[in-house]
N, C-alpha and C positions, 0 to 999 in steps of 0.2 A: 470571578471565574476561579475554579479550583483546578490546579494542575497536579498531576501525579506522575511519579517516575516508576516504571515497571521494568522488571528484568525479563528479557525474552531469550529463552534457550532454544537453540535450533541445531540440528546436525550440520556439520561442515559440508555435507554433500548437497545441500539445497541452497537456492537463492531465495531471499526473503525480502519482500517489499511491503512496507507499512505505510499506508496513507490515511490521513485524517482530514475530515472536512465538516463544515457546518452546513454547507449548501449542497443540494442535490446535484446541481450542474457541475460543481467541482468534483464530486465523486464520479460523475460521468466522464469528465476530462481525464481523471486518473486512469479509468478503465480504457478509454480510447488511446491514451498514450502507451499503456502497457501492450494492448493488442496490436497497435501499429509498429511497436518496437520488436515484439516477439510474437508473431502471429499464432504460434502453436501452443501458447500457454494455457 
């Protein structure tokens, strides 16, 4: 498995969530967690 480090530049005025997954269900879990935490995202 190859791992890479990347620089992410973002404005200070935004919130940024980065999620990574190998399985579709895990991606769905990330989505459900975000929507249940902040419904208007």
